[in-house]
C-alpha positions, 0 to 999 in steps of 0.5 A: 500500500506504499504506492497508493495515495488518497485523493482527498478532493475527489474521495477516490483512491489512485495509485502512483503507477496510474498517475505516472502512466497518465502523465507519461502518456500526456506528452506523447498525446500532446505531440501526436495531436500537434501533427495534424495542425502542422500538416495543415500549416504546411499545406497552407504555407505551400499554397501561398508559395504556389500563388507566387509560382503561378503568377510568375509562370503567367508572366512567362517566368520560371523561377526556382525562387518561387519553388523555394518559396513553396518549400520554405513557406511549407516548413514555416507553416508546419512550425507555426501551427505545430509549434515544433519542428520534429523529425517528421516536419521537414519530411512531411513539408517536403512531400507536401511541397513536392505535391503542391509544386506539381499542382502549381506547375499544372495550374500554370500550364492550364492557365497558359493554354487558356491564355493562348486560346483566349478563353477564361470561362470557368467551364473552359478552365475546368475543361483545360484541367481535365484535358491538359495531358492530351493538350501537352502531348499534342503540343509536345510541351511535356518536356518543358513541364518536367524541365520547370520541375527539375530546375526548381528541384535543383535550386531547392536541393542546392539551398537545402544542402548549403544550409544543412552545412551551416546547420540551419536545416 
């Protein structure tokens, strides 16, 4: 009975093992519960960066810096909402950033085809989203689509590797 204590306020008996078990699991539950807000933050941050990507793309520029903004804002969004940067943070932010980068590039090409066709109705834009792979095959533009992504990933990789050496990543 050495491990038992009486909770006078509640009138119930609890063991120290039960209290330690509850308190020991609390940090794990707390850390786990912050993963979802971190993911939401990463998505929102990457989405902000993708706006820059699309705007610059519509102006005729491919900017590795806009791609870098997607990755940077994704990580910052993760940190902001999760209040921590665990090992999972950069990995999840990186995966989300890659997906958003592809979607932003896809959107840029959709809007470019709409610009060339001089059509801006919602119906035509949705049609272009659905038919972009066929349009790109027909016009032989897949190589440019992939080139934009590869060049951006090279810029991001150089930035990450140079900052890792400095201990910033």
